[in-house]
KEVODO-975143 format. One record per residue: residue number from 1; residue in three letters; y, z, x of N, C-alpha, C, O in turn. Coordinates in Angstrom, 1 decimal, padded with zeros to 4 digits, m for minus. Last residue first. Example, Ala and Ser with C-alpha at 12.3 -4.5 7.8 and 13.67 -1.06 7.14 Angstrom:
+------+------+--------+--------+--------+---------+--------+--------+--------+--------+--------+--------+--------+--------+
| resi | resn | nnorth |    nup |  neast | canorth |   caup | caeast | cnorth |    cup |  ceast | onorth |    oup |  oeast |
+------+------+--------+--------+--------+---------+--------+--------+--------+--------+--------+--------+--------+--------+
|    2 |  ser | m002.2 |  007.1 |  012.8 |  m001.1 |  007.1 |  013.7 |  000.0 |  007.9 |  012.9 |  001.1 |  008.0 |  013.4 |
|    1 |  ala | m005.7 |  007.8 |  013.2 |  m004.5 |  007.8 |  012.3 | m003.3 |  007.8 |  013.2 | m003.3 |  008.5 |  014.2 |
+------+------+--------+--------+--------+---------+--------+--------+--------+--------+--------+--------+--------+--------+
//
This chain:
+------+------+--------+--------+--------+---------+--------+--------+--------+--------+--------+--------+--------+--------+
| resi | resn | nnorth |    nup |  neast | canorth |   caup | caeast | cnorth |    cup |  ceast | onorth |    oup |  oeast |
+------+------+--------+--------+--------+---------+--------+--------+--------+--------+--------+--------+--------+--------+
|  104 |  glu |  096.3 |  076.0 |  008.9 |   095.9 |  077.4 |  009.0 |  097.1 |  078.3 |  008.6 |  096.9 |  079.5 |  008.6 |
|  103 |  lys |  095.9 |  073.2 |  007.0 |   096.8 |  073.9 |  007.8 |  096.5 |  075.4 |  007.8 |  096.3 |  076.0 |  006.7 |
|  102 |  val |  093.3 |  070.9 |  007.0 |   093.8 |  072.1 |  006.4 |  094.7 |  072.8 |  007.4 |  094.3 |  073.1 |  008.5 |
|  101 |  tyr |  092.1 |  068.8 |  008.2 |   093.4 |  068.5 |  007.6 |  094.1 |  069.8 |  007.0 |  095.2 |  069.8 |  006.6 |
|  100 |  lys |  089.7 |  069.7 |  009.1 |   090.6 |  069.2 |  010.1 |  092.0 |  068.9 |  009.6 |  092.9 |  068.7 |  010.3 |
|   99 |  lys |  088.3 |  070.4 |  006.7 |   089.0 |  071.4 |  007.5 |  090.0 |  070.9 |  008.5 |  090.9 |  071.6 |  008.9 |
|   98 |  thr |  087.1 |  067.9 |  006.0 |   088.2 |  068.5 |  005.2 |  089.0 |  069.5 |  006.0 |  090.3 |  069.5 |  005.9 |
|   97 |  thr |  085.2 |  067.6 |  008.0 |   086.2 |  066.6 |  007.8 |  087.4 |  067.1 |  007.0 |  088.5 |  066.9 |  007.4 |
|   96 |  asp |  083.6 |  069.9 |  007.7 |   084.3 |  069.6 |  009.0 |  085.4 |  068.6 |  008.8 |  086.5 |  068.8 |  009.3 |
|   95 |  leu |  082.7 |  069.7 |  005.0 |   083.6 |  070.8 |  005.5 |  084.3 |  070.5 |  006.7 |  085.5 |  070.7 |  006.8 |
|   94 |  val |  081.3 |  067.4 |  005.1 |   082.4 |  067.4 |  004.2 |  083.3 |  068.6 |  004.7 |  084.5 |  068.4 |  004.7 |
|   93 |  asp |  079.4 |  068.1 |  007.0 |   080.2 |  067.0 |  007.3 |  081.5 |  067.0 |  006.4 |  082.6 |  066.7 |  006.8 |
|   92 |  gln |  078.0 |  070.2 |  005.7 |   078.8 |  070.5 |  006.9 |  079.7 |  069.4 |  007.3 |  080.8 |  069.7 |  007.8 |
|   91 |  lys |  076.9 |  068.7 |  003.4 |   077.8 |  069.8 |  003.3 |  078.7 |  070.0 |  004.5 |  079.9 |  070.1 |  004.5 |
|   90 |  gln |  076.7 |  065.1 |  003.6 |   076.2 |  066.4 |  003.8 |  077.3 |  067.5 |  003.9 |  078.4 |  067.3 |  004.2 |
|   89 |  trp |  077.1 |  062.8 |  001.1 |   077.8 |  063.4 |  002.3 |  077.3 |  064.8 |  002.4 |  077.3 |  065.6 |  001.5 |
|   88 |  leu |  076.0 |  059.6 | m000.1 |   075.8 |  061.1 |  000.0 |  076.5 |  061.6 |  001.3 |  076.4 |  061.0 |  002.3 |
|   87 |  gly |  078.7 |  057.1 | m000.3 |   077.3 |  057.6 | m000.2 |  077.2 |  059.1 | m000.1 |  078.3 |  059.8 | m000.1 |
|   86 |  ile |  081.5 |  056.8 |  001.7 |   080.7 |  056.2 |  000.7 |  079.2 |  056.7 |  000.9 |  078.7 |  056.7 |  002.0 |
|   85 |  his |  084.6 |  058.2 |  002.3 |   083.2 |  058.3 |  002.6 |  082.4 |  057.7 |  001.4 |  082.6 |  058.1 |  000.3 |
|   84 |  lys |  087.7 |  058.1 |  003.9 |   086.9 |  057.6 |  002.8 |  085.5 |  057.7 |  003.2 |  085.1 |  057.2 |  004.3 |
|   83 |  glu |  090.9 |  059.8 |  004.6 |   089.4 |  059.5 |  004.9 |  088.8 |  059.0 |  003.6 |  089.2 |  059.2 |  002.5 |
|   82 |  lys |  093.5 |  059.7 |  003.7 |   093.2 |  059.9 |  005.1 |  091.8 |  059.5 |  005.5 |  091.6 |  059.0 |  006.6 |
|   81 |  gln |  096.1 |  058.8 |  001.5 |   094.7 |  058.7 |  001.8 |  094.4 |  058.8 |  003.3 |  095.1 |  058.1 |  004.1 |
|   80 |  glu |  098.6 |  061.0 |  000.6 |   098.3 |  059.9 |  001.4 |  096.8 |  059.9 |  001.7 |  096.2 |  060.9 |  002.1 |
|   79 |  gly |  099.2 |  063.4 | m000.8 |   099.3 |  062.1 | m001.5 |  098.9 |  060.9 | m000.7 |  098.8 |  059.8 | m001.3 |
|   78 |  asp |  098.7 |  065.4 |  001.1 |   100.1 |  065.2 |  000.5 |  100.2 |  063.8 |  000.0 |  101.2 |  063.1 |  000.2 |
|   77 |  val |  095.9 |  063.8 |  001.8 |   096.7 |  064.9 |  002.3 |  098.1 |  064.5 |  001.9 |  098.7 |  063.5 |  002.3 |
|   76 |  phe |  092.7 |  063.1 |  000.5 |   094.1 |  062.8 |  000.5 |  094.8 |  064.1 |  001.1 |  094.4 |  065.2 |  000.8 |
|   75 |  leu |  089.6 |  061.5 |  000.7 |   090.4 |  062.7 |  001.1 |  091.9 |  062.3 |  001.2 |  092.2 |  061.4 |  001.9 |
|   74 |  ile |  087.2 |  060.3 | m001.4 |   088.4 |  060.0 | m000.7 |  089.2 |  061.2 | m000.5 |  089.4 |  062.0 | m001.5 |
|   73 |  met |  083.9 |  059.3 | m001.8 |   084.8 |  060.4 | m001.8 |  086.0 |  060.0 | m000.9 |  085.8 |  059.5 |  000.2 |
|   72 |  thr |  081.6 |  057.8 | m004.0 |   082.6 |  057.6 | m002.9 |  083.6 |  058.7 | m003.0 |  084.1 |  059.1 | m004.0 |
|   71 |  pro |  078.2 |  057.7 | m005.0 |   079.4 |  058.4 | m004.9 |  080.3 |  057.8 | m003.7 |  079.8 |  057.5 | m002.7 |
|   70 |  ile |  079.0 |  054.2 | m005.6 |   079.2 |  055.6 | m005.8 |  078.0 |  056.4 | m005.4 |  076.9 |  055.9 | m005.5 |
|   69 |  ser |  080.8 |  051.3 | m004.6 |   079.6 |  052.1 | m004.7 |  079.9 |  053.5 | m004.9 |  081.0 |  054.0 | m004.6 |
|   68 |  met |  083.3 |  050.4 | m004.8 |   082.3 |  049.4 | m005.2 |  080.9 |  050.1 | m005.3 |  080.0 |  049.6 | m005.9 |
|   67 |  ile |  086.7 |  051.0 | m005.1 |   085.4 |  051.7 | m005.2 |  084.3 |  050.7 | m005.7 |  084.4 |  050.1 | m006.8 |
|   66 |  gly |  089.3 |  050.4 | m004.5 |   088.2 |  049.5 | m004.0 |  086.9 |  050.2 | m004.1 |  086.0 |  049.9 | m003.3 |
|   65 |  phe |  091.3 |  051.8 | m005.7 |   090.9 |  052.3 | m004.4 |  089.7 |  051.5 | m003.9 |  089.0 |  051.9 | m002.9 |
|   64 |  ser |  091.5 |  050.4 | m008.1 |   092.7 |  050.5 | m007.3 |  092.4 |  051.0 | m005.9 |  093.1 |  050.8 | m004.9 |
|   63 |  arg |  089.0 |  050.9 | m009.3 |   089.3 |  049.6 | m008.7 |  090.5 |  049.6 | m007.8 |  090.5 |  048.9 | m006.8 |
|   62 |  ala |  089.5 |  053.5 | m010.3 |   088.5 |  053.3 | m009.3 |  088.7 |  051.9 | m008.6 |  088.6 |  051.8 | m007.3 |
|   61 |  leu |  091.6 |  053.0 | m012.1 |   091.8 |  053.8 | m011.0 |  090.8 |  053.6 | m009.9 |  091.2 |  053.5 | m008.7 |
|   60 |  lys |  090.1 |  051.4 | m013.9 |   091.3 |  050.9 | m013.3 |  091.6 |  051.7 | m012.0 |  092.0 |  051.1 | m011.0 |
|   59 |  glu |  088.1 |  053.1 | m014.9 |   087.8 |  051.9 | m014.1 |  088.9 |  051.4 | m013.3 |  088.8 |  051.0 | m012.1 |
|   58 |  asp |  087.5 |  055.8 | m016.0 |   088.8 |  055.4 | m015.3 |  088.5 |  054.2 | m014.3 |  088.8 |  054.3 | m013.1 |
|   57 |  glu |  085.0 |  056.0 | m017.0 |   086.1 |  056.4 | m017.8 |  087.5 |  055.9 | m017.3 |  088.4 |  055.6 | m018.0 |
|   56 |  asp |  083.4 |  055.2 | m014.9 |   083.3 |  054.5 | m016.1 |  084.4 |  054.8 | m017.1 |  084.8 |  054.0 | m017.9 |
|   55 |  val |  084.1 |  057.0 | m012.8 |   084.5 |  055.5 | m012.7 |  084.3 |  054.7 | m014.0 |  084.9 |  053.7 | m014.1 |
|   54 |  asp |  085.6 |  060.0 | m013.0 |   084.5 |  059.2 | m013.6 |  084.8 |  057.7 | m013.6 |  085.8 |  057.3 | m014.3 |
|   53 |  val |  086.5 |  062.0 | m010.4 |   087.0 |  060.9 | m011.3 |  085.7 |  060.1 | m011.7 |  085.0 |  059.6 | m010.9 |
|   52 |  lys |  087.0 |  065.4 | m009.5 |   086.1 |  064.3 | m009.8 |  086.8 |  063.2 | m010.6 |  087.6 |  063.6 | m011.5 |
|   51 |  phe |  088.3 |  067.4 | m006.8 |   088.3 |  066.9 | m008.2 |  087.4 |  065.7 | m008.3 |  087.1 |  065.1 | m007.3 |
|   50 |  ile |  088.9 |  070.1 | m004.7 |   088.0 |  068.9 | m005.0 |  088.1 |  068.6 | m006.5 |  087.9 |  069.5 | m007.3 |
|   49 |  his |  091.4 |  071.3 | m002.4 |   090.8 |  071.2 | m003.8 |  090.0 |  070.0 | m003.9 |  090.2 |  068.9 | m003.3 |
|   48 |  ala |  092.0 |  073.9 |  000.0 |   091.8 |  072.5 | m000.4 |  091.2 |  072.4 | m001.8 |  090.6 |  073.4 | m002.2 |
|   47 |  ser |  092.4 |  076.6 |  000.1 |   093.0 |  075.8 |  001.2 |  092.9 |  074.3 |  000.9 |  093.6 |  073.5 |  001.5 |
|   46 |  glu |  091.2 |  078.2 | m001.8 |   092.5 |  077.5 | m002.2 |  093.1 |  076.6 | m001.1 |  094.1 |  076.0 | m001.3 |
|   45 |  gly |  087.9 |  077.6 | m000.7 |   088.9 |  078.4 | m001.5 |  090.1 |  077.6 | m001.9 |  089.9 |  076.5 | m002.4 |
|   44 |  leu |  086.0 |  076.6 |  000.8 |   087.3 |  076.2 |  001.2 |  088.4 |  077.1 |  000.4 |  089.5 |  077.3 |  000.9 |
|   43 |  glu |  083.6 |  077.5 | m000.4 |   083.9 |  077.9 |  001.0 |  085.4 |  077.6 |  001.4 |  086.0 |  078.4 |  002.1 |
|   42 |  lys |  083.8 |  076.3 | m002.9 |   083.7 |  077.8 | m002.8 |  084.1 |  078.2 | m001.4 |  084.9 |  079.2 | m001.2 |
|   41 |  gln |  083.7 |  073.6 | m002.2 |   084.9 |  074.2 | m002.8 |  084.9 |  075.7 | m002.7 |  086.0 |  076.3 | m002.5 |
|   40 |  val |  081.1 |  073.5 | m001.2 |   082.2 |  073.3 | m000.3 |  083.5 |  073.8 | m000.9 |  084.3 |  074.5 | m000.2 |
|   39 |  glu |  079.6 |  073.9 | m003.5 |   079.5 |  074.9 | m002.4 |  080.7 |  074.7 | m001.5 |  081.3 |  075.7 | m001.0 |
|   38 |  glu |  080.4 |  071.6 | m004.9 |   080.7 |  072.9 | m005.5 |  080.6 |  074.0 | m004.4 |  081.5 |  074.9 | m004.4 |
|   37 |  leu |  079.3 |  069.6 | m003.3 |   080.8 |  069.7 | m003.4 |  081.2 |  071.1 | m004.0 |  082.3 |  071.6 | m003.6 |
|   36 |  val |  076.6 |  070.1 | m003.8 |   077.2 |  070.2 | m002.4 |  078.7 |  070.4 | m002.4 |  079.2 |  071.3 | m001.7 |
|   35 |  pro |  076.4 |  069.5 | m006.5 |   076.2 |  070.9 | m006.0 |  076.7 |  071.1 | m004.6 |  077.2 |  072.2 | m004.3 |
|   34 |  ala |  077.0 |  066.6 | m006.4 |   077.8 |  067.6 | m007.1 |  077.6 |  069.0 | m006.6 |  078.6 |  069.7 | m006.4 |
|   33 |  gln |  075.1 |  065.0 | m005.2 |   076.3 |  065.3 | m004.4 |  077.1 |  066.5 | m005.0 |  077.7 |  067.3 | m004.3 |
|   32 |  met |  073.2 |  064.5 | m007.1 |   072.8 |  065.2 | m005.9 |  074.0 |  065.7 | m005.1 |  074.0 |  066.8 | m004.5 |
|   31 |  lys |  074.7 |  063.0 | m008.8 |   074.2 |  064.2 | m009.3 |  073.7 |  065.1 | m008.2 |  073.8 |  066.3 | m008.2 |
|   30 |  cys |  075.0 |  060.7 | m007.2 |   076.2 |  061.5 | m007.6 |  075.8 |  062.9 | m008.1 |  076.5 |  063.9 | m007.8 |
|   29 |  pro |  072.4 |  059.7 | m007.1 |   073.0 |  060.3 | m005.9 |  074.3 |  061.1 | m006.2 |  074.6 |  062.1 | m005.5 |
|   28 |  gly |  072.3 |  058.9 | m009.9 |   071.4 |  059.9 | m009.3 |  072.0 |  060.5 | m008.1 |  072.1 |  061.7 | m008.0 |
|   27 |  cys |  074.6 |  058.3 | m012.4 |   074.3 |  058.0 | m011.0 |  073.5 |  059.2 | m010.4 |  074.0 |  060.3 | m010.3 |
|   26 |  trp |  075.6 |  058.7 | m014.9 |   074.3 |  058.2 | m014.8 |  073.8 |  058.0 | m013.4 |  072.6 |  057.7 | m013.2 |
|   25 |  thr |  078.3 |  059.6 | m014.5 |   077.3 |  060.5 | m015.1 |  075.8 |  060.1 | m014.9 |  074.9 |  060.9 | m014.9 |
|   24 |  ala |  079.7 |  058.7 | m011.4 |   079.4 |  058.3 | m012.8 |  078.3 |  059.3 | m013.3 |  077.5 |  059.7 | m012.5 |
|   23 |  phe |  082.6 |  059.2 | m009.2 |   081.2 |  059.3 | m009.6 |  081.0 |  058.7 | m011.0 |  081.9 |  058.2 | m011.6 |
|   22 |  phe |  084.6 |  060.1 | m006.6 |   084.4 |  059.0 | m007.6 |  082.9 |  059.0 | m007.9 |  082.1 |  058.7 | m007.0 |
|   21 |  asp |  086.1 |  062.9 | m005.7 |   084.8 |  062.4 | m005.8 |  084.7 |  061.4 | m006.9 |  084.8 |  061.7 | m008.1 |
|   20 |  ile |  088.7 |  063.7 | m003.6 |   088.4 |  063.1 | m004.9 |  087.0 |  062.5 | m004.8 |  086.7 |  061.7 | m003.9 |
|   19 |  leu |  090.2 |  066.4 | m002.1 |   089.1 |  065.5 | m002.0 |  088.7 |  065.0 | m003.4 |  088.5 |  065.8 | m004.3 |
|   18 |  val |  093.3 |  067.3 | m000.8 |   092.5 |  067.1 | m002.0 |  091.4 |  066.0 | m001.7 |  091.7 |  064.9 | m001.2 |
|   17 |  val |  095.7 |  069.3 |  000.6 |   094.4 |  068.6 |  000.9 |  093.6 |  068.5 | m000.3 |  093.2 |  069.5 | m000.9 |
|   16 |  gly |  099.1 |  068.9 | m000.6 |   098.0 |  069.6 | m000.1 |  096.8 |  068.7 |  000.3 |  096.9 |  067.5 |  000.3 |
|   15 |  ser |  100.2 |  066.9 | m003.3 |   100.5 |  067.9 | m002.2 |  099.2 |  068.6 | m001.8 |  098.3 |  068.8 | m002.7 |
|   14 |  lys |  099.3 |  064.9 | m005.0 |   100.6 |  064.7 | m004.3 |  100.9 |  065.7 | m003.2 |  101.7 |  065.4 | m002.4 |
|   13 |  thr |  097.0 |  064.9 | m006.6 |   096.9 |  064.5 | m005.2 |  098.2 |  064.6 | m004.4 |  098.2 |  064.3 | m003.2 |
|   12 |  lys |  097.7 |  065.6 | m009.2 |   096.7 |  066.4 | m008.5 |  096.6 |  066.1 | m007.0 |  096.2 |  067.0 | m006.2 |
|   11 |  glu |  099.6 |  063.6 | m009.8 |   100.0 |  065.1 | m009.8 |  099.0 |  065.9 | m009.0 |  099.5 |  066.8 | m008.2 |
|   10 |  lys |  098.0 |  061.3 | m009.8 |   099.1 |  061.5 | m008.9 |  099.6 |  062.9 | m008.7 |  099.9 |  063.4 | m007.6 |
|    9 |  phe |  096.0 |  062.0 | m011.9 |   095.7 |  061.7 | m010.5 |  096.9 |  061.9 | m009.5 |  096.7 |  062.7 | m008.6 |
|    8 |  gln |  096.4 |  062.2 | m014.6 |   096.5 |  063.4 | m013.8 |  096.5 |  063.1 | m012.3 |  096.9 |  064.0 | m011.5 |
|    7 |  lys |  095.9 |  059.6 | m015.5 |   097.2 |  060.2 | m015.7 |  097.4 |  061.4 | m014.9 |  098.6 |  061.7 | m014.6 |
|    6 |  glu |  093.2 |  059.2 | m014.8 |   094.3 |  058.4 | m014.1 |  095.6 |  059.1 | m014.3 |  096.5 |  059.1 | m013.3 |
|    5 |  thr |  091.8 |  062.5 | m014.9 |   092.0 |  061.1 | m015.4 |  093.1 |  060.5 | m014.5 |  093.7 |  061.1 | m013.7 |
|    4 |  ile |  089.2 |  064.7 | m013.5 |   090.6 |  064.3 | m013.8 |  090.7 |  062.8 | m014.2 |  089.8 |  062.0 | m013.9 |
|    3 |  ile |  087.1 |  067.3 | m013.8 |   087.2 |  065.8 | m013.9 |  088.6 |  065.5 | m014.3 |  089.1 |  065.9 | m015.3 |
|    2 |  glu |  086.5 |  070.2 | m011.9 |   087.3 |  069.5 | m012.8 |  087.3 |  068.0 | m012.7 |  087.4 |  067.4 | m011.6 |
|    1 |  met |  083.4 |  071.7 | m011.8 |   084.4 |  071.0 | m011.0 |  085.2 |  070.1 | m012.0 |  084.6 |  069.5 | m012.9 |
+------+------+--------+--------+--------+---------+--------+--------+--------+--------+--------+--------+--------+--------+
//
């Protein structure tokens, strides 16, 4: 799964359905969340995209979204924040939440 930087953030989130996973390499729950998000990305295909932001590498970006705990996932639709989830997120819940914003 692609890790993006603050410089890439606006470009990656400006159109379509995009889920951003704010994580850290040392975070145990983040490591547990990663394979779930990889499965979700496979199921969603090109209808939505999932990217990761390392909060240690991009502190300013994480702070701008009020990230206090990780993992935190924020769902964007055409650049606008629609959903925010803090903590581990079960696969079906990620899929259900994401799919409600995907245009068929």
